[in-house]
N, C-alpha and C positions, 0 to 999 in steps of 0.2 A: 503493500500499500504506500502511495506517495506520501511524503511528509507534508503536513499542513503548513503553508507558507505564511508566516507572520505578516500582519499588516505593517507597512512601513510608513513612518512619519518622519519628517525632517524637523529638527530642533534648531531654532534660529539663535545660535550662540556660538562663540568661539572659546568660551570659558570652560576649561576641562573639569573644573570642580563642579560647576552647574550641570554639565553633561552627565558626569558620574552619578550625581545626586538624582537627576531626572530619570536616568536609565534604571536606577535601583527602585524608584517609585513606580515606574511603568512596567517593569519586567513581569510582575504577577498578572498584568492584563494581556500579556501576549503581543505587546507592541515592540516592533523593531525600531528603535529611535536612533536616527542617524544625525550626526552634526552637520550643519550646512557646509562646513569646510570639506566634507566629502564630495561636495557637488560644485562649489563655487567659492571665490575669494572676496568678492565684492561685499561691502557693508551697506546696509540700509541707512538712510539719513534720518536719524532719530530727532525729528524737529517738533514732536508733540510737547504739550505742557503738563502731561500727567502719565502716570505709569500705564494706564489703560491705552492711551493713545499711542505711546511708544511701543507697547507690546503688539498692537494691531499693525503698526507700520512694519515691524520686523517679521511678523507672521505672514503678511500678504507678500512681502518681498521674497521671502524664502519659498513660498508656494509658487509664485510667478516664475522663479529661477528654476525650480525642480519639477513642477507639475504634480507634486505630492501634497497631501494634507500636511499642514504646518502648525507647529506649536511654538509659542514664544512667550517669554515672560519679560516683564520689566520690574525690577525690584530695587529697592534701596532703603536707606535708613533716614528717618525723620527725627531730628533732635529738637525738642520743644524749646529749649533755651537758645537755639539758634534760628528761631523762626522757621523751622522745618527743614533747614539745611541738614545734610547735603542733598536730600530728596532725589529727583530724577538725575541729578549729576553725581550720585554716589561713587560711580566707578571711576570717574575722573576728577573727583573733589580735590585731590592733592596736586593736580597739574600746576607746576611752577612753584610749589612750596619749597622754599630754601633752594630754588634753582634746580629741582629735580622733576623727572617725569612722574606722572601718576602711576602708582602701584599700590598693592594692598598695604604695604609697610608705610609708604609715604601718606596714603589717605589716612591711616590710623594716626600717624604722627601729627598731621594737621588738625585732626579732630581733637586729639589730646590738647594741642596747643590752643585751639579755639575755646576750649572749655576751662582753661586755667582760671582758678579762682571761683568757679561755680560750685557751690556746695552739693553734696551727694543727693540731697532731697530734690534738687532742681536739675538733675542730670538724666531725666527720663528720656527714653528713645524707643521708637518702634520701627521694626523692620515691616515693610509693606511689599506685597507681591500681587501683580495682576498677571494671570495666566490666561492666554488666549489660544484658541484653536480654530483654524479655518479649514474648510473642505477644499477651497481653491482660492486663488488670489482675489477674486471679486465676490467672495462669500458675503451676502447681505445680512446674514444672521450668525456672526461669529459667536462662539461659546466662550464665555468669560468667567473665571473664578478669581475670587479675591482672598487674600490672607493677611493677617496682622499678628506680630509676635513682639511683645514689649519687654523691656528691661531697663537697665541703667548703664550709662557709660562710665567705665572705670578710668582711673588716672594712669594706669599702665596695663599693658597686655597680659592676659593669663590664658594658658592652654595652647596646645600644639595642633589641634585639629581644625576643621572648617576652613573657611577662606573669607576674604572681605574684612568686614568689621567684627567678625566673630570673637577675636581674642579680647576685644574691649566691652562686649555686651554681657553684663552680669544678669543672670536670670534668677530672681529671688526664689521662685518656687523650686528650682532645681539646685540652688545654692552653688552654682558654678557658671562659668562663662559659656557662651554658645560654642567656643572653640574646645572646651573641655568636656562638652556633652558627648556621651557615646553616640556613634553614628546612627544606630537603630533608634535611639530616642530623638535625635534631631530630625530624622526622616519622618517621625510621627508628629512632632510638635512645631516644626518651623513654619514661617510664613508661606514658604514655597509648598510645603506639604499640605497646609491648609487650603492654599489656592488650587492646587492640583486635585485635591479631594473634592472641593466645591465644583471644579470643572468636570470631573468624572461622573458626578452625580447627574450631569445633563446628558449622558450618553445612554 
């Protein structure tokens, strides 16, 4: 008997940490999730003003390029004391900080610097994620899932796992940072896990 071929989707990201996390979340559903880098190298122009708008732009672009159903997320950290920064600019927040290019380490360093002198009770921050799936590039009814995961920004990184701002985000209920959280727990609790769960309920 021929093996059943998994349904193939393209994930609009070049972030290996995000790809691994998403593949882990989708594997039980029998989805063969491929990164867009397997198909093309161009990047979508993320000129939206919200996580939802940017996720849609990326999903439509990836679907147009590949002809496959596409999934994209746009996610980031909103810090109340910084009027919502870094927000949709989370991945490139540190660009130019102390003359350096944006990276996880530089982004974290800039965030720590921006919050110098802010007391612990005012260091609340929430990760947000908008997860979008389109059947094709012009899909008029994209499916959208949203997730939110909140904690506090520490004054120094803790933990070796995760990526992005995870080493700085203290989770009171888990009594550790997002970077120190076991992978299985993160895949259950994170903003991305919440968003993908909300999205999958629509299938």
